[in-house]
N, C-alpha and C positions, 0 to 999 in steps of 0.2 A: 504494500500500500504506500503510495507516495504522499508527500506532504507539500502543501503550497508554500512556496518560498515568498516571503514578504519582507520588504525592507522599507526604511523610511523614504527612500527614493521613489517607491511605488505610490506614495500618497499623492493625490492630485495637486494639493496645494501645501507642500511641505514648507514649514517655516522654522526659523531658529527658535529654540526653546529658551525662554528667559528664566533663570533660576529665581528671579525676584518674584515670580508669580506663585511660587510654592512655599508653603509653611511646613517645615519638617520638624516637629517637636521632639522626635527621638533620634535625630541625627545632629552631629556637630555641624551646624549650618555653615559656619565660616569656612571650615575645611572642605565640606562637600561642595559649596558654591565655587570655591577656588578651582577645584578639579573634580567635576561631577562624574560619577560612574553610573551611567544609565544602561539598563538592560532593555533591549528592544525585541528580543525573541528568546524562547526557551523550548528545548526539545530533549526529553529524557534527562540526562545529567549535564547537558550542555546549555550554556547561556551565550548570547551574542550581544556585544555592545554596539553603540551607534556607529562605530568605525568598521564593523564587520568582523572584529576579532572574536574567535570562539574561545570560551572560557569553560572550565569544569566547575560545576557547583559542588564544592567539597565541604 
């Protein structure tokens, strides 16, 4: 069974995400906003970030 491949580039009107729009009460906001780590896809034990890098959910 195949899986649909979706990326941020597939969005019809992709826009830059501003971290100022989000309140993250359980995250060190200053550190996160300086270098955000956003997950855009997950499959099994793997996660993908907005740059397309595959990461292992350990």
